[in-house]
C-alpha positions in Angstrom: -27.6 -41.1 -37.6 -24.8 -43.1 -36.1 -23.2 -41.8 -32.8 -20.2 -42.9 -30.9 -20.5 -44.6 -27.6 -19.2 -41.6 -25.7 -22.0 -39.3 -24.1 -22.5 -35.9 -25.7 -22.9 -32.7 -23.7 -26.5 -31.7 -22.8 -27.9 -29.1 -25.2 -27.1 -25.5 -24.2 -29.7 -23.1 -22.9 -31.9 -21.4 -25.5 -30.1 -18.4 -27.0 -26.7 -19.4 -25.8 -23.8 -20.8 -27.9 -20.7 -22.5 -26.7 -18.8 -19.2 -27.2 -20.9 -17.1 -24.9 -21.9 -19.4 -22.0 -20.2 -21.0 -19.1 -19.8 -24.8 -18.8 -21.5 -26.2 -15.7 -20.3 -28.8 -13.3 -23.4 -30.9 -14.4 -22.0 -31.0 -18.0 -18.6 -32.2 -16.7 -20.3 -34.9 -14.7 -22.4 -36.0 -17.7 -19.4 -36.2 -20.0 -17.3 -38.1 -17.4 -20.3 -40.4 -16.6 -20.0 -39.7 -12.8 -22.1 -38.0 -10.1 -22.0 -34.3 -9.3 -20.5 -35.3 -5.9 -17.6 -37.1 -7.6 -16.7 -34.0 -9.7 -16.9 -31.9 -6.5 -14.5 -34.3 -4.8 -12.0 -34.2 -7.7 -12.0 -30.4 -7.3 -11.9 -30.1 -3.6 -10.8 -33.5 -2.1 -9.1 -35.5 -4.9 -7.5 -38.0 -2.5 -10.8 -39.8 -2.0 -11.4 -40.4 -5.7 -9.9 -43.5 -7.5 -7.2 -42.6 -10.0 -9.1 -43.8 -13.2 -12.2 -41.9 -12.2 -10.2 -38.8 -11.3 -8.4 -38.9 -14.6 -11.8 -39.2 -16.5 -13.1 -36.1 -14.7 -10.0 -34.1 -15.4 -10.1 -35.0 -19.0 -13.8 -33.9 -19.1 -12.8 -30.6 -17.5 -10.1 -30.0 -20.0 -12.3 -30.9 -22.9 -15.2 -28.6 -21.9 -13.0 -25.7 -20.6 -14.9 -25.8 -17.3 -13.8 -23.2 -14.7 -14.9 -23.7 -11.1 -16.9 -21.0 -9.4 -14.8 -19.5 -6.6 -17.9 -17.8 -5.2 -19.8 -21.1 -4.9 -16.7 -22.8 -3.4 -16.4 -20.0 -0.9 -20.0 -20.5 0.2 -19.2 -24.1 0.9 -15.9 -23.8 2.7 -16.2 -20.3 4.1 -12.8 -19.1 2.7 -12.2 -16.8 -0.2 -8.4 -17.1 -0.5 -8.5 -13.3 -1.0 -6.8 -10.6 1.1 -8.0 -7.0 0.9 -5.4 -4.3 0.7 -6.5 -0.7 1.3 -3.9 2.1 0.6 -3.8 5.8 0.5 -2.7 6.1 -3.1 -1.8 3.1 -5.2 -0.2 5.4 -7.8 2.5 6.3 -5.3 5.5 4.0 -5.9 5.9 3.7 -2.1 2.6 1.9 -1.8 3.1 -0.1 -5.0 6.3 -1.5 -3.6 4.6 -2.4 -0.3 2.0 -4.3 -2.2 4.7 -6.3 -4.0 6.2 -7.3 -0.7 2.8 -8.5 0.6 2.0 -10.3 -2.6 5.3 -12.1 -2.6 4.4 -13.7 0.8 0.7 -14.3 0.2 1.0 -15.7 -3.4 3.1 -18.6 -2.1 0.2 -19.5 0.3 -2.4 -19.4 -2.5 -3.9 -16.0 -1.8 -4.8 -13.3 -4.2 -4.9 -9.6 -3.4 -7.8 -7.2 -3.9 -6.2 -3.7 -3.9 -8.2 -0.6 -3.2 -7.0 3.0 -3.3 -8.7 5.5 -1.0 -7.0 8.6 -2.4 -6.9 9.8 1.3 -10.7 9.9 1.5 -12.4 8.7 4.7 -15.7 8.0 3.0 -14.0 6.0 0.3 -12.1 4.0 2.9 -15.4 3.1 4.7 -17.0 2.1 1.5 -14.1 -0.2 0.6 -14.2 -1.8 4.1 -17.9 -2.6 3.6 -17.3 -4.1 0.1 -14.3 -6.2 1.3 -16.3 -7.6 4.2 -19.2 -8.4 1.9 -16.7 -10.3 -0.3 -15.7 -12.3 2.8 -12.0 -11.6 2.4 -9.8 -13.8 4.6 -7.8 -10.8 5.9 -7.1 -7.1 5.5 -4.0 -5.0 5.1 -4.7 -1.3 5.5 -3.0 2.1 5.7 -5.7 4.1 7.4 -6.6 7.7 6.4 -7.4 9.0 9.9 -6.1 8.7 13.4 -9.3 7.1 14.5 -9.2 3.3 14.1 -12.7 2.6 15.4 -14.1 1.3 12.1 -11.1 -0.9 11.5 -11.2 -2.3 15.0 -14.8 -3.2 14.7 -14.1 -5.0 11.4 -11.3 -7.0 13.2 -13.7 -7.7 16.1 -16.1 -9.3 13.6 -13.4 -11.9 12.8 -11.5 -10.3 9.9 -7.7 -10.6 10.6 -6.4 -7.1 10.2 -2.8 -5.7 10.0 -2.0 -2.0 9.8 0.5 -1.0 7.1 2.9 1.8 7.8 0.8 2.8 10.9 1.0 1.8 14.6 -2.1 0.5 16.3 -1.9 2.7 19.4 -4.2 1.2 22.1 -6.0 -1.0 19.6 -5.6 -4.8 19.6 -4.2 -5.0 16.1 -1.0 -6.1 14.5 1.1 -3.5 12.7 4.2 -3.0 10.5 5.6 0.5 10.7 8.6 2.7 10.2 9.6 5.3 12.9 8.3 8.4 11.1 9.2 10.7 14.0 12.8 9.6 13.6 12.5 10.0 9.8 11.3 13.6 10.1 14.1 14.3 12.5 16.6 12.9 10.1 15.3 15.0 7.2 15.1 18.3 9.0 18.3 17.7 11.0 20.2 17.1 7.8 19.2 20.6 6.6 19.9 22.3 9.9 23.3 20.6 9.9 24.1 22.0 6.5 23.7 25.5 7.9 20.1 26.2 6.8 18.4 28.2 9.5 15.2 29.0 7.7 13.4 25.9 6.5 9.9 25.2 5.1 8.1 21.9 5.6 5.5 21.1 2.9 3.3 18.6 4.7 0.1 16.7 3.9 -3.1 16.6 6.0 -2.4 16.4 9.8 -5.2 13.8 10.0 -2.8 11.3 8.3 -0.7 9.9 11.1 2.5 9.7 9.1 2.3 13.5 8.3 1.8 14.3 11.9 4.7 12.1 13.0 7.1 13.6 10.4 6.2 17.1 11.6 6.9 16.1 15.2 10.3 14.8 14.1 11.1 18.0 12.2 10.2 20.1 15.3 12.5 17.9 17.4 15.4 18.6 15.0 14.7 22.3 15.2 14.7 22.3 19.0 18.1 20.7 18.9 19.4 23.2 16.3 18.1 26.1 18.3 20.6 25.3 21.1 23.3 26.5 18.7 21.6 29.4 16.7 18.3 30.9 15.9 16.2 28.8 13.5 12.9 28.9 11.7 10.7 26.0 10.7 7.5 27.0 8.8 4.8 24.4 7.7 2.9 24.7 4.4 -0.1 22.4 4.4 -1.3 20.7 1.2 -4.5 18.7 0.6 -2.9 15.5 -0.6 0.5 13.8 -0.9 0.7 14.2 -4.6 2.9 15.8 -7.4 0.1 18.2 -8.2 -0.1 19.5 -4.6 3.7 19.8 -4.5 3.5 22.0 -7.6 0.7 24.2 -6.0 2.8 24.6 -2.9 5.6 26.4 -4.7 3.7 29.7 -4.9 3.2 29.7 -1.1 6.8 28.6 -0.6 8.3 31.4 -2.7 6.1 34.0 -1.2 7.4 33.4 2.4 9.4 36.3 3.8 12.2 35.8 4.3 12.4 33.1 1.7 13.5 29.7 3.0 16.9 28.4 1.9 15.6 24.8 2.2 12.4 22.8 1.9 11.6 19.4 3.5 8.8 17.5 1.8 6.4 15.0 3.4 7.0 12.5 0.6 8.8 12.2 -2.7 5.8 13.0 -4.9 5.5 16.4 -3.3 9.2 16.9 -3.7 8.9 16.0 -7.4 6.2 18.7 -7.9 8.3 21.2 -6.0 11.5 20.5 -8.0 9.5 20.9 -11.3 8.0 24.3 -10.3 11.3 25.6 -8.8 13.1 24.9 -12.1 10.4 26.7 -14.0 10.7 29.7 -11.6 14.4 29.9 -12.1 15.2 28.7 -8.6 18.3 26.5 -8.7 18.4 23.4 -6.6 20.4 23.2 -4.3 22.2 26.5 -4.9 19.2 28.7 -4.3 17.1 26.2 -2.3 17.9 22.7 -1.0 15.2 20.0 -1.2 14.7 16.9 0.8 12.0 14.2 0.1 10.7 11.2 2.0 10.2 7.5 1.1 13.1 7.2 -1.4 10.9 5.8 -4.1 12.3 4.3 -7.3 12.6 7.6 -9.3 14.2 9.6 -6.5 17.8 8.9 -7.7 16.8 9.6 -11.3 15.6 13.2 -10.8 17.7 16.2 -11.7 19.2 16.8 -9.4 19.0 13.4 -7.7 16.8 13.7 -4.6 18.0 13.4 -1.0 15.3 11.4 0.7 14.5 9.4 3.8 14.5 5.7 2.8 11.8 3.3 4.2 12.0 -0.5 3.7 8.9 -0.6 1.5 9.0 -4.2 0.2 9.9 -5.4 3.7 7.0 -3.5 5.2 4.6 -5.3 3.0 6.2 -8.7 3.5 6.2 -8.6 7.3 2.6 -7.3 7.3 1.6 -10.3 5.2 3.4 -12.6 7.6 1.6 -11.1 10.5 -1.7 -11.5 8.7 -1.0 -15.2 8.1 0.0 -15.7 11.7 -3.4 -14.4 12.8 -5.4 -16.1 10.1 -3.8 -19.5 10.5 -2.7 -19.5 14.2 -5.0 -20.6 16.9 -3.1 -18.9 19.7 -2.1 -15.7 17.8 -0.9 -12.7 19.8 -1.0 -9.3 18.3 2.4 -7.6 17.8 4.0 -4.7 16.1 7.1 -4.7 14.0 8.9 -1.3 13.6 11.7 -0.5 11.1 14.2 2.3 11.3 14.4 4.9 8.4 17.6 5.9 6.7 18.7 9.2 5.3 20.0 8.9 1.7 22.0 12.0 0.8 22.1 13.1 -2.9 22.7 16.3 -4.8 19.4 18.1 -4.1 20.5 19.1 -0.6 23.6 21.3 -0.4 24.9 23.7 2.3 23.6 27.1 2.8 25.5 29.8 0.9 26.1 31.7 4.1 25.9 29.1 6.9 23.8 30.2 9.7 22.2 33.1 7.7 18.8 33.3 6.2 18.2 34.2 2.5 15.9 37.1 1.6 
């Protein structure tokens, strides 16, 4: 049987067809009539390969559909071109927007993101940290679940560049990109006190989450200032997670408070969404019967009925600056840790109206 002068591919392994097997670098080398080392140079150091040879190898790659093994390349060069991102809840638009900001910076540098959602679980966070280190990620962006940063600090000490997202580093030697949540809590509660509400509830997430603790501290500061003018009450309702479902569950406790609050401040917009839903079902008009303020100003906040007053955080910018800090550490020989802090902004919409009788509680 006549054959052309061009070499044919070696026969596939027994039991495998071209449709269900991966082409190897050896097959590319055989088809291009070059050594394995030449194919490797074309993939990793093309400048050292003569143009006719390089073109022959590239044609063989295209013809065979060869896809390089990133894992094998990683073993050779010690780089994965992957950044791990560990967040409290990726379903929250706040975190999704931060990821977009980080991706916009890292994509341009040839990195891909491996995104993990802890759902506010300490054990899940630890498991993800182990997996990401096993994958030899080139860096880590993380919003921690707990105050304690020991595990994260140990990971950074083992050579994984690490930046805290939406959380300051305290005494730890770590970079961070944050928003002043104490100030944000003060803006939210202060807005309600200034509207004449003197009996306010604060539906907050777990105190182990630093952002929740800081927003509570800010609300208490606003109450102290309001108390200089008149008696005020600020009561906290704790929920297990920063979710719509937990916001819905909180409404029973909210409406059972005596005297009933005339306003409610929420630790984030997801909680506020759940509260708005249940208040409507209970026949409580917002803001006429109860004013509502959220936190984060996520994409849907302005689309709710009524549109939600919320504390805006620069979500995209947080992710972008965190990625820039990570690149500084990963690529800079003389890197110095630093923190970047943004200021929050109160966005007033229809969900927060004045108290019916300014300075008086509702029963």
